[in-house]
C-alpha positions in Angstrom: 0.0 0.0 0.0 1.9 3.0 -1.2 1.5 6.4 0.3 -0.4 8.9 -1.9 -0.3 12.7 -1.9 -3.6 12.7 0.0 -4.7 10.1 2.5 -8.0 8.2 2.0 -11.2 9.2 3.6 -13.0 6.4 5.5 -16.6 7.1 6.4 -18.3 5.1 9.2 -22.1 5.0 9.5 -23.5 3.4 12.7 -27.1 3.4 13.9 -27.6 5.4 17.2 -28.6 2.3 19.1 -25.5 0.5 18.0 -23.3 3.4 18.9 -24.8 3.2 22.4 -24.1 -0.5 22.5 -20.5 0.0 21.4 -19.9 2.6 24.2 -21.8 0.8 26.9 -18.8 -1.3 27.9 -15.5 -0.5 26.2 -14.0 -3.9 27.3 -16.5 -6.0 25.5 -15.2 -7.5 22.2 -18.6 -8.3 20.7 -18.8 -6.4 17.4 -21.7 -4.2 16.2 -22.9 -3.9 12.7 -21.9 -0.8 10.7 -21.2 0.5 7.2 -17.9 1.7 5.9 -17.6 3.9 2.8 -14.2 4.1 1.1 -13.0 4.5 -2.4 -16.6 5.0 -3.5 -17.8 1.6 -2.2 -20.1 1.1 0.7 -19.3 -2.1 2.7 -21.2 -3.9 5.4 -18.8 -4.5 8.4 -18.6 -5.7 12.0 -17.0 -3.1 14.2 -15.4 -3.4 17.7 -12.9 -1.5 19.8 -9.4 -3.0 19.8 -6.4 -2.9 22.1 -6.0 -3.1 25.9 -5.1 0.0 27.8 -5.7 2.2 24.7 -9.5 1.6 25.1 -9.6 4.1 27.9 -8.3 6.9 25.6 -10.8 9.5 24.2 -9.9 8.6 20.7 -10.7 4.9 20.2 -9.0 2.3 18.0 -11.1 -0.1 16.0 -11.1 -3.6 14.5 -13.1 -4.0 11.3 -14.2 -7.3 9.9 -15.7 -7.3 6.4 -19.2 -8.8 6.4 -20.6 -8.1 2.9 -18.5 -8.7 1.0 -16.5 -10.9 3.3 -13.2 -9.6 1.9 -12.0 -6.3 0.6 -8.8 -6.1 -1.4 -7.9 -9.6 -0.2 -8.4 -8.8 3.5 -11.1 -10.1 5.8 -10.1 -7.8 8.6 -8.2 -4.6 9.2 -7.2 -2.5 12.2 -7.6 1.2 12.6 -5.2 2.6 15.2 -5.8 6.0 16.8 -2.1 6.5 17.7 -3.4 8.7 20.4 -0.3 9.0 22.6 2.1 9.5 19.7 2.4 13.3 19.0 3.7 12.4 15.5 1.1 9.8 14.6 3.7 8.1 12.4 5.9 6.0 14.8 4.0 2.7 14.2 4.2 3.0 10.4 7.8 4.2 10.6 8.7 1.1 12.6 6.8 -1.3 10.3 8.5 0.2 7.2 11.9 0.0 9.0 11.4 -3.7 9.8 10.6 -4.3 6.1 13.8 -2.5 5.1 16.0 -4.7 7.3 14.4 -8.0 6.1 11.7 -8.7 8.6 8.1 -9.7 7.8 6.0 -6.8 8.9 2.4 -5.6 8.3 1.7 -3.0 5.7 0.1 0.2 7.0 -1.1 3.6 5.7 -2.8 6.6 7.2 -6.5 7.4 6.7 -8.9 10.1 7.8 -12.0 8.7 9.6 -15.4 10.2 10.1 -18.3 8.6 12.1 -21.8 9.6 11.1 -20.4 12.7 9.5 -18.3 13.8 12.5 -14.5 13.9 12.2 -12.7 11.3 14.2 -9.3 12.2 12.9 -6.1 10.6 11.5 -5.8 6.8 11.9 -3.3 4.3 10.8 -4.8 1.3 9.0 -2.8 -1.8 9.7 -2.9 -5.0 7.8 -4.2 -8.0 9.8 -1.5 -10.7 10.3 -3.4 -13.8 9.3 -3.6 -16.3 6.4 -4.3 -13.5 4.0 -1.1 -11.8 5.1 0.7 -14.9 3.9 -1.2 -15.1 0.7 -0.4 -11.5 -0.3 3.3 -12.3 0.0 3.1 -15.7 -1.7 4.4 -17.3 1.5 3.8 -21.0 2.4 0.7 -21.8 4.4 1.5 -22.1 8.1 0.3 -21.2 11.5 0.4 -17.8 13.1 0.3 -17.3 16.9 -0.3 -13.8 18.4 1.7 -13.0 21.6 -1.2 -11.6 23.7 0.6 -11.0 27.0 4.0 -11.1 28.8 3.9 -14.9 29.0 5.0 -15.0 25.4 8.6 -14.8 26.8 10.0 -18.0 25.3 10.4 -19.3 28.8 9.1 -22.1 31.0 8.5 -19.5 33.7 5.5 -17.2 33.6 6.4 -13.5 33.3 3.2 -12.6 35.0 3.2 -14.7 38.2 6.9 -15.8 38.2 5.9 -19.5 38.5 6.3 -22.4 36.2 3.8 -22.2 33.3 0.9 -24.6 33.5 0.9 -24.7 29.7 3.5 -24.0 27.1 0.9 -22.1 25.1 0.5 -19.5 27.7 0.8 -16.0 26.3 -0.2 -17.1 22.8 -3.4 -17.2 20.8 -3.6 -19.1 17.5 -4.7 -16.7 14.7 -4.6 -19.2 11.8 -3.6 -22.8 11.2 -5.0 -26.1 12.4 -5.2 -27.0 16.1 -2.5 -29.6 15.5 -0.1 -26.8 15.0 -0.2 -26.0 18.7 2.1 -29.0 19.2 4.9 -27.3 17.2 4.6 -24.2 19.4 4.8 -26.3 22.6 7.8 -28.2 21.3 9.5 -24.9 20.2 9.2 -23.4 23.7 10.2 -26.6 25.4 13.3 -27.0 23.2 14.4 -23.4 23.7 14.7 -24.1 27.4 16.0 -27.7 27.5 18.5 -28.2 24.7 21.9 -28.7 26.2 24.3 -25.8 25.7 26.8 -28.0 23.9 24.1 -28.9 21.3 22.1 -25.6 21.2 24.0 -24.0 18.3 23.1 -26.9 16.0 19.7 -28.1 17.3 18.0 -24.7 17.5 18.4 -24.4 13.7 15.6 -27.1 13.5 13.1 -24.8 15.1 13.8 -21.1 14.3 15.1 -19.1 11.4 18.0 -17.6 13.3 18.9 -14.9 10.8 15.3 -13.6 10.7 15.0 -13.8 14.4 18.2 -11.8 14.9 16.8 -9.2 12.4 13.7 -9.0 14.4 15.7 -8.4 17.6 17.7 -5.8 15.8 14.5 -4.0 14.8 13.4 -3.9 18.5 16.9 -2.6 19.5 16.9 0.2 16.9 13.3 1.3 17.5 13.5 0.8 21.3 10.2 -1.0 21.8 10.5 -1.9 25.4 7.7 -4.5 25.3 8.9 -6.0 22.0 10.8 -8.9 23.5 7.9 -10.6 25.3 4.9 -9.0 23.7 3.9 -7.0 20.6 4.7 -9.8 18.0 3.3 -12.8 16.2 5.0 -16.1 15.5 4.7 -17.5 12.0 5.6 -21.2 11.5 6.5 -21.6 7.8 4.8 -24.8 6.6 7.5 -25.6 4.1 10.6 -25.2 6.3 8.9 -25.9 9.7 10.8 -22.9 11.1 9.4 -20.1 13.2 10.0 -16.4 12.5 8.6 -13.3 14.2 6.4 -10.5 12.9 6.3 -7.2 14.8 3.1 -5.6 16.1 2.2 -2.4 18.0 5.2 -0.1 17.6 3.8 3.3 18.5 5.9 3.6 21.7 9.2 3.8 19.8 11.7 6.2 18.2 12.3 8.0 21.5 8.9 8.0 23.1 7.3 5.6 25.6 3.7 4.2 25.9 2.6 7.5 27.5 4.2 9.6 24.7 6.9 10.8 27.1 10.5 11.1 25.9 12.4 7.9 26.5 16.1 7.8 27.2 18.2 6.4 24.4 19.8 3.8 26.7 16.5 2.5 28.1 16.4 -0.7 26.0 19.6 -2.9 26.4 21.5 -4.0 23.3 21.2 -7.7 24.2 17.4 -7.7 25.0 15.7 -9.7 27.7 13.9 -12.8 26.7 15.0 -16.5 27.0 15.5 -17.3 23.4 17.6 -14.1 22.8 19.7 -14.8 25.8 20.4 -18.4 24.7 21.2 -17.4 21.1 23.6 -14.6 22.2 25.3 -17.0 24.5 26.6 -18.8 21.4 29.7 -17.1 20.0 28.8 -17.6 16.3 25.2 -16.2 16.7 26.6 -13.3 18.8 29.0 -12.4 16.1 26.2 -12.7 13.5 24.1 -10.3 15.6 26.9 -7.8 16.0 27.7 -7.8 12.3 24.0 -7.3 11.6 23.7 -4.3 13.9 26.8 -2.7 12.4 25.4 -3.2 8.9 22.1 -1.6 9.8 23.8 1.3 11.5 25.8 1.9 8.4 22.8 1.9 6.1 19.3 2.2 7.5 19.6 3.5 11.1 21.0 6.9 10.2 19.6 10.4 10.3 20.3 10.8 6.6 18.3 7.6 5.8 15.4 8.0 8.2 14.6 11.7 8.5 13.5 12.1 4.9 11.1 9.3 5.5 10.0 10.9 8.7 9.4 14.3 7.1 7.5 12.8 4.1 5.1 11.1 6.5 4.7 14.2 8.7 4.0 16.3 5.6 1.5 13.8 4.4 -0.6 13.8 7.5 -0.1 17.4 8.7 -3.2 18.9 6.9 -5.3 16.2 8.4 -3.9 16.7 11.9 -5.3 20.2 11.7 -8.8 18.6 11.3 -8.3 15.9 14.0 -10.4 16.9 17.0 -8.0 15.1 19.3 -4.8 16.7 17.9 -5.5 20.1 16.4 -4.5 22.1 19.5 -1.0 20.5 19.6 0.2 21.2 16.1 3.4 22.8 17.5 4.2 19.5 19.2 3.6 17.7 16.0 5.9 20.1 14.1 8.7 19.4 16.5 8.6 15.6 16.2 11.1 15.3 13.3 13.7 16.9 15.6 12.7 14.6 18.5 13.2 11.5 16.3 16.5 12.8 14.8 17.9 13.4 18.3 16.8 9.9 19.3 18.6 8.3 16.3 21.8 10.2 17.1 21.8 9.4 20.8 20.7 5.7 20.2 23.6 5.3 17.7 26.1 6.6 20.3 24.7 4.3 22.9 24.9 1.2 20.6 28.4 2.1 19.4 29.6 2.0 23.0 27.8 -1.3 23.7 28.9 -3.2 20.6 32.0 -4.5 22.5 29.6 -6.3 24.9 28.9 -8.7 22.0 32.6 -9.7 21.4 
């Protein structure tokens, strides 16, 4: 989905009774019927709120499932993110595009302007759903996809939530697509991560995970500084042809120098070696650690530079700025919006200095 000079207008139409039902309890996932008009087409949809803590924000995020027709442009579902705490409204997209640049599977995304029953709701980021259609659009082999839904998706036998041994190796995950029999492969993967002997790990782990793609995903977290990225905010894809797992990033608005509350985050906040079990075991192997260091240096020489990133930042900011002025949740903070390019540039410079100092830790 390429950016155009103007962003698309999405028009929601919801019956008053259904609006009341949607707002009655923001924590209910049951959808309501609605209509969505875009590109001159009126589509019947199911609409619900999405996210966890973000449901409390004045500007809501939505999940849309196409009902009639059941697919639109090859998708059965899309996500509309409000990006409420991000003063720039672009960090999520900037991150997904960055992951793609460094060789990681990532959702496509583009900005839209949303109205509901004729009233402006503001700038949103439409994000591709990571499901079987995500694979089809990329001509990837069929396989299973598991969403990491909470901190128990930490690649460990120990729960990240209650600090006890997990009662199930599937804790922290929800299967999005693939047969129920695929759960066995996820369980085996988690078990093997934690039980392969150190002397055999370098060889045996290659039977379960695409190490190069995994290290690229970790590098993406390190450069964008998504603090939750190691144990949350991702999906696991098991390639049906190779049988190997790889990771798809998700929910990257708290990045590029701002945290989940939109506050400036120190450039040294996220450690260079991460903090989940699989990452720790991989980086304990000299060859993988060297591979990771070489990868970081390569990305720092090419993609993670002010010269490479800031033109992309400024193009996105220029694209959405006219619509930010019409956004009822953002129009009074246009000065903050206009300063975001400088905030991101400063973050990149400071993060580069931090990473340069820490590279020796990977020797």
